[in-house]
Every structure is written in C-alpha cells, then in structure tokens.
C-alpha positions in Angstrom: -17.8 -39.8 -14.0 -17.9 -36.5 -12.8 -14.9 -34.7 -11.5 -14.8 -34.2 -7.8 -14.8 -29.9 -7.1 -12.8 -30.5 -3.9 -9.8 -32.0 -6.0 -8.0 -29.8 -8.6 -7.6 -32.3 -11.8 -6.0 -30.0 -13.7 -2.4 -31.6 -13.7 -4.3 -35.2 -13.5 -6.3 -34.2 -16.9 -3.0 -33.3 -18.4 -1.4 -36.8 -17.2 -4.3 -38.7 -18.2 -5.9 -39.2 -15.1 -8.5 -37.9 -12.6 -10.1 -38.6 -9.3 -13.9 -39.0 -10.4 -17.1 -39.5 -8.7 -18.0 -43.5 -9.6 -21.6 -43.6 -8.4 -22.5 -47.4 -7.6 -19.0 -48.7 -7.2 -18.2 -51.3 -4.4 -15.2 -49.4 -3.8 -17.1 -46.1 -3.0 -17.7 -43.2 -4.9 -14.3 -41.3 -5.5 -11.5 -43.1 -7.0 -8.3 -42.5 -9.2 -8.9 -43.5 -12.8 -7.7 -43.3 -16.1 -9.5 -40.8 -18.5 -11.0 -42.8 -21.1 -10.6 -40.3 -23.8 -7.2 -39.4 -23.5 -6.2 -43.1 -23.3 -2.8 -42.4 -21.7 -3.0 -45.3 -19.5 -4.2 -49.0 -20.5 -6.2 -49.2 -17.3 -7.4 -47.7 -14.0 -4.8 -49.5 -12.0 -1.9 -48.2 -14.4 -3.2 -44.7 -13.5 -3.0 -45.6 -9.9 0.7 -46.7 -10.4 1.5 -43.6 -12.0 0.0 -41.4 -9.1 2.1 -43.9 -6.9 5.2 -43.4 -8.7 4.6 -39.8 -8.7 4.0 -39.5 -4.8 6.8 -41.8 -4.1 9.2 -39.4 -6.0 8.2 -36.7 -3.8 5.4 -34.9 -5.9 3.3 -33.1 -3.8 0.4 -33.0 -6.1 0.6 -36.8 -6.4 0.5 -37.0 -2.5 -2.2 -34.8 -2.4 -4.5 -37.0 -4.5 -3.7 -40.2 -2.5 -4.5 -38.0 0.6 -7.7 -37.3 -1.1 -8.7 -40.8 -1.6 -7.5 -42.0 1.6 -9.5 -39.1 3.7 -12.6 -39.4 1.2 -12.8 -43.0 0.1 -11.1 -45.3 2.7 -12.8 -48.2 0.9 -10.6 -47.7 -2.4 -7.8 -46.7 -0.6 -8.0 -50.1 1.4 -9.2 -52.1 -1.6 -6.3 -50.8 -3.6 -3.9 -51.8 -0.8 -5.3 -55.3 -0.7 -5.4 -55.9 -4.6 -2.3 -54.4 -5.3 0.1 -54.7 -2.7 3.0 -55.9 -5.0 2.7 -52.0 -6.7 2.8 -50.7 -3.2 5.7 -53.2 -2.2 8.1 -53.0 -5.3 8.7 -50.4 -8.1 11.1 -51.7 -10.6 12.3 -54.3 -7.8 12.9 -51.4 -5.3 11.1 -51.5 -2.0 8.2 -48.9 -1.7 7.7 -50.1 2.0 10.2 -50.4 4.7 10.7 -53.3 6.8 8.3 -52.3 9.1 5.6 -51.8 6.3 5.2 -48.3 6.0 5.0 -46.6 2.4 8.4 -44.7 1.7 9.7 -42.5 -1.1 12.5 -42.8 -3.3 14.7 -41.2 -0.5 13.6 -43.9 2.0 11.4 -41.4 3.8 8.2 -42.6 5.3 5.0 -40.7 3.6 2.5 -39.7 6.0 -1.2 -40.5 4.8 -2.8 -40.3 8.0 -5.1 -37.3 8.8 -3.1 -36.9 11.9 0.3 -36.8 10.0 1.1 -40.3 11.2 2.5 -42.7 8.9 0.1 -45.3 7.3 1.6 -48.8 7.4 0.3 -51.8 5.2 -0.5 -55.2 6.9 0.7 -58.5 5.7 -1.7 -59.7 3.2 -2.7 -56.1 2.3 -4.9 -53.4 3.8 -4.1 -50.6 5.9 -3.7 -49.9 9.4 -3.6 -46.7 11.3 -1.1 -46.3 13.8 -2.0 -45.2 17.1 
C-alpha cells in the first residue's frame, strides 16, 4: 500500500495507521488502514475506530482524515457507515449520533464532514445522506 501524498501521514504513522492507496478494492482506492508493520491495531476496523474516537474528541487531525476519505473516496465512507454503524452510534455506551442522525463530538456538537460545511447525517440502516 502506498501512502497518499495529499494527506500527511506523519501523525498517523506514529499512531499505527494511515490513509493508503488500496488498488483493486471494491471500496475504492483510498482507505484508512492499520499499519501492518507497526501492529498497533488488530484490524483496519480498529484503526477506523481510533480515527473516529479522535475526531469525536475534537482532534483536527483525525477530523481531516475522515474529511479526506469522505471527499476522495465516498465508497469507503459509505461502506464504513453501512457496515459499522454501531461504532458511529456508540462509543463506550455513549451516543455518537444525535437524535436526528448527525455525528457528534463528546460535547454533543455536530461534526461537519460535508464539503460545504453542512453536517452529514447517517440513515437508519447505515450509509450517509447529504443534507440539502
């Protein structure tokens, strides 16, 4: 897997994950993956959860990582939302989505992932819907 030059993986490398180019994947080419050599995370899903935890805690770096995936690989963004909605919905038993389905941080504020700075809402059953 090759690192994506437009995203600075320096901090991600230190944490044991990165955004990599995954040729031939049905979920598109750019994905958040664990760094296999670092072996910090047991799986790519665990690396995703780490990035989500960082974003919901307000880390600008982790929010940028999620923004990058949403903007450059919507297939991966939506696939993660469909397959792992529980991770987006609960963090140690606490809601990560507000009552209307918007991703929120620990302070209960909506996190914006839309290119136009509009909140991104997850549908019942998974997947994301763009607000307009």
